[in-house]
N, C-alpha and C positions, 0 to 999 in steps of 0.2 A: 913540114909536112907535105907529102906530095898530094895532087889533087885526088887521086884515087882514094888515096888513105884517108883524106878529108871527107870524101863522100862516103866511105864505109864506117867512119866513125859517125857521120849523121845518121846513116840508115840504122845502126846499132841503138843510137840513142832515142830513135823513134821506132823501135821494135813493135809498140803496141799501137800505131798508127795504122790506118788503113790507106788505099790509093784515091780516098776520095777527098776533095778540099772544099771549103766553105769560105765565102767572102762577104763583106758589107761594103755597100756604097753608102757612107754615111754623109747626108745632107745636113747643113747646119741650118736650124730653125730660123726661120724669118729671112734666108738670104736664098739666092739662086746659086750657092756654091757646095761642092763634095770636098770631102776631106781627102787629100792625098800624104801618103806617109813616105819617108826617105828612109831608104834601108842603109844600113851600116855598109860602108865601103863605096857607096854612090856618091859622085863629085857634084860640086857646084861647077858651073861654068866659069869661063875665064873673067866675067864681068860680076860674078859672085851670085848670079841667077840659077835657080833651080833647073837644070836641063831636065829633058823628057824622061825623067826616072822616077816617076812617083809610082807607089804601089797602093793597093788597096789593103785594109786589115785582112788577112787571109792565112789559112793555114791548113794543116792536116787535121782530119777527124780522128779522134782517139777510139779504140774499140769500144764499141757499145754506145758511142754519142751520137745523138741524131744531129742532121744537118744545122737544124736553128740553134741548138745549143753549142755546136762547133763554131759557127759563125759568131755568135754572141761572144764566146769565150775568147776567139782571137782578136775580136773588136776591143775587149777589156785588156787583154794582155798587151796587146799592141798600141793601144792609145791612152787607156785608162777609161774610157767612156762606157759606161753601162747602158747598152742599148735595150730599149724598150720593144715595141712591137716591130716586127720584121715582116716584110713582104718579100715572096719571092720574086725575083726577077725573072730567073731562069737557070737553066742547068746547061754548061758549055763544055766542049772538048778542051782539053787543057795540057799542053805539053805532050808528053809521049802517049803513044796510042793506050786507050782505056782509061787515062787519068781523066777525071772530071772536076768542074769547078762549079758549084751551086752558087749563085749571086744573089744576096738579099739586099733589100733596101730598108734604110732606117733615117728618120728625120730626128735630130737630137739638138739641145742647146749644150754649148760647150766653149770655153775659152781656148784658143788654141795655144795660148801661153801656158798654159797649166797641164798639157797632156802629156804623159810620160809612158814609156814603154818598159814593161816588167819582165819580158821574156828574152833571155840571152841565149847566146851560143858561142862556142870557142873558134875563134877565128884562125888562120893559117899560122899566125905568130903565137898561139897558145894563150891567147888574151880573152877573157869573157867580156863579151861586147854587146850592148842591146842589139836587139833585130832592126829597130826603128831609131833613127837618131833625129828627125826632124819632121815637121809638118807643115803644108801648105794648102791654102783653099784656092779651088779651081772653079771657073765659072761653069755652069751645067752645059753650056752649049760649047766648050771648048775642052772636053775631056780626053778625046782620043790622042791628041799630040802630046799631052802631059804623061800618059800611061803606056810608055812604049811598048812593054811586053805584053799588055792586055788591050792593044788597040781594037782589034775585032770586037771583043766582048764589051769594051767601053761604048762602041758605036751602038751596039744592041741596048746597053744600059740606057743610053740617051733617050733613044727611042722609047723604050719603056717608060722612063720619067716623065717625057712629054705626054705620053697618054694616062699615065696613072698616077703621078705623085701631084700634090696640090701645090 
């Protein structure tokens, strides 16, 4: 499948989505660490260590879905974590013009070895694969280098957590 056909297929599968996305920064309760998710197709470095390829649980809102519900749904689908109280960090420009990402904060207890992604997609080989295939805990003060595609946003999330999180 060509890249443009794959993109068209993804768009058709998400016809009910809107161009607003929501994400959750999940801090592990009792630690100074944030959960990072490794998406399918993202590789480990030559030494077996995860490179700067982590992501937050995030995704499209569905029609009629509010931002908090969308963020909570994405966290559950991509990690298995049912987030409780969400606090809004902020809304950011994300990707192409007009696309926004609203980021929330949650502090939760979880065992990283028990996390599981239930959301899937069809890859370029026609295989159904999970969106997320691994998880890593990152020190709050070291977020930007790990979240390559979200670096400017993660810097602002760090500042927000320094001022607002316990």
